[in-house]
Phi, psi and omega in degrees: 000134178274104191292327181287317179277341183059045185228146175285126180239342174204141182211163173202157189228130182210163175276353179214143183277074183252183178302314184303321183294318181288330176291318180300308184302314176300312180305313179299318181296313182298318181290317186292330185271008179067043173051058182286163183251161176069029177277155177237127177248122181252131177218174170280191181261031177298144184307325181293332178278342178262005183286154181297314180302320180288317176298323177293326176297311179302320182289321172300324176276352184057053179251125174283144177254141177230127181248143180293168182277148180303125173086358181254102185286344181281346178298320189251013188296324181307315186290314182299314186293323179292314182301307189284326182254340182248348185245304193277131178299152177303330182269357182077196176244143175273339174216153181298326179303321183291315185292322178299316179298317182288316182294320180296312174303319179292322186285316179300323184277003182045062183291149169259118186267078183263000000 
C-alpha cells in the first residue's frame, strides 16, 4: 500500500507469509508504479522482510528499507488497520479465490482508501 496516496499498489496471496510472497507483492507494486525512484519500504520485523532475497530485491530497485521497532505494533498500524477493518469482510473468506477476486478488483480499480 502506498501510505501517502492510500492506494493498493501491490499484493500477493499465499498460504504462508514467506519471502516469495513479499517479493511478489513488491515486484507488482514496483512495476505498477512505473519503477519509481527514491522509495522507502516500511515493514515489521518479520523474517521474510529481513531475508537476503528480499534485501537483494530492494537493492536492485534502489529502495530503502525501514523496519518497525521490535515489539512495537503501532509502527505498522496504518496498513494493518486498512486491511483488517476496510478490506476483509468481518466473517472472513470461505476460499482463497474469493479473497483473490476482491483484492484484484480493488487493486485493478486503483482504489483510494479514505
